N, C-alpha and C positions, 0 to 999 in steps of 0.2 A: 502494502498499500504505499503513495506516495501521500503528498500533500493537498495535490490536484485531482486525485482522483474521486470521479464525481461523488456526490453526495445522493445515498442509497435513502429511498421514499420516508423511509422507518426512520432515518434522523432529520429529515424536515420536518417542517407544518405547515398545514395551510389556515389560511383565519380569512374571514370575508372582510371583505374591505370597504365596498359598498352595495346598498343593493340600488335599483334604480326604482321607477314608478311605473314602467313594464313588469317588476318584477324578477330584473335579473340580477343576478350577484356577482361582484366581481371578486374573482379570490388571489388574494395575496401568498405566493409562498416565498418562506423565510427557512431563516436555523437559527437557532439561540445561541448562547455563548457556550455552554456544555457542551455540545456538537463540535467545538472548537477547540476546547481543553484538550474532550477525549482524542479529535484526530493528532492534534500536538503529542498527547502521551502515549499514542499509537505506533506515531512516526519517530517521535527524539527520545521518547519515554520521558517521566516526568519530572527528572533533576534535565535534561538534556532541551527547555525550552525558558523562557519565563518574559511576564510582564510588566509595564513598571508605566502608571500613569503620572500626567504633571497636567498644567495650566488648568486644577479645579476640577480631573477627571475630564475633560475637553482632547486630550489628548494622548494617546496609548502606543508605547513599543511595543511589538510582540517580538523578541530575538530567541534566537534557537543555536545552539551551538556546533560551532563548524570546527573538527577535526582537522580537516585538512590545515587549516587558516590557524588553528590553535585561537580562537576568540569567538567574541557572540555578534553572529550579524544581524541587524535590526529593520525592519520595517515598520513605521510609522503609521498615522490616523488621525482625526477626529471625527467629534462625535456628534449626535443631538440628546436634548433631552427626552424621556420619555414624558406622556402626560401622565402617569399614574405616580410614579416615583423618582423624581427628574433625578438625585445627584447616581441611585442606582443605572438607571434608564443611561443615563448619559458614560458614567462609565463603562455599561455593558456593550454600548453603541460604539463606541471608540476601538474595544477589544476584537468587535468581531469586524468594524471595518478593517482592522489590521491584518488578521486574520484571512480577508479578503484578498491581500496586497499577497499572503503568504500561497496563496489558489486555494484555498479551501471555499468551498461553495461556491466560488465565481461563475460554474457551470448555470450557476440558479437565474443572470442575469438574460440568457437566452430561454428560459424557459415561454413558454407560450401566456397569450394573456386567455388569462381563466375566465371567461364569464357562463354560469349558467342560470338557465329558469328553473324559478323551488315555484312550485305551487304554492299558491295563497292560501290563508285559512276567511273561512266563508263560518256564515251563523252568529249565535251569540256568545260565539270566544273565538273570532277570527287571531286569535294571540297562540292558536295553537295550531296554526298551519304553520310555513316554513318562512314566510312572509306576511308582512298588514301592512295598513296602512294606520296611523298613530298623527291627526293633526296636521294629516296633505302629507306626510316622512316615512318614506319605505323602512319599517323594521324588520327585521330577525325572528321569525317566531318561534315559540317551543317545539314544534315537529321540525325545525331544523337540527338534525345533528348531525354533523360535515364532523366532530370526532370522532366518531362513527365509522366514515363512509374508508372506503378501501381503495388506496393510490396505488397503482402501479406506473413505472417507467422503464425505461431501456432507454441504451445512448449508443452510439453509434462515435468511439475512440471516447470525445471528453466533451461531446453536443448531442440533447438530448433529441431522440428521431420518434418518441413515441408517449405519451402520456395518456391515463383515463383514471374514472375514478366511478364508484360503485357503491349506491347509497347503505345506509344500514341494513336493508330490507335485500339488495344486492339486484339492486335497478341498476344500468348503465345509467348515469347519468353526462359525461362526458368523454370525448377521446378526442384528441389529436394526432398527430402522424400518422406517418408506416408502423404496424407489427411486426417482430421478425418472430417471437417468440410463440411457446404453443399453447400460451394461457389462451381459452377464450371468456374474453374482456369486453 
């Protein structure tokens, strides 16, 4: 395994970025900092890399030990605050961006735009559908169980060539690209 080996669908996460008034959800693909730490551990061992934050956590330098040069080699980047926990989010984002510089998860930038038609909520309890309107704004409903969906991906080299999703009931909800494998997605 190398730092820039594509992440598997088990290592990445999918979340809703937005829902439009037509009931289409735009889904984001992302990695969390634990995935980066694990990949660095797998490639360099827990003592073969380090991270240093500066500038009130806006910057993070990720360094790996280069045996051939007998020194630390670093790549640095900046992050942005999160809406929930500003300081922690800033530190996490700057770390993840530094890891992108090392190649971890860089293929995520090549993922297609994922737009999925959701089932509307109906009747007396529209919030139990996959989406509903509240004060004219689209909202995800209790019926949308995106975390329970199964995702499948294939790569040609380091580029994604196929991506598909099945909902928690086994229904294929989205497909993109050309599948080579034997799975019936």
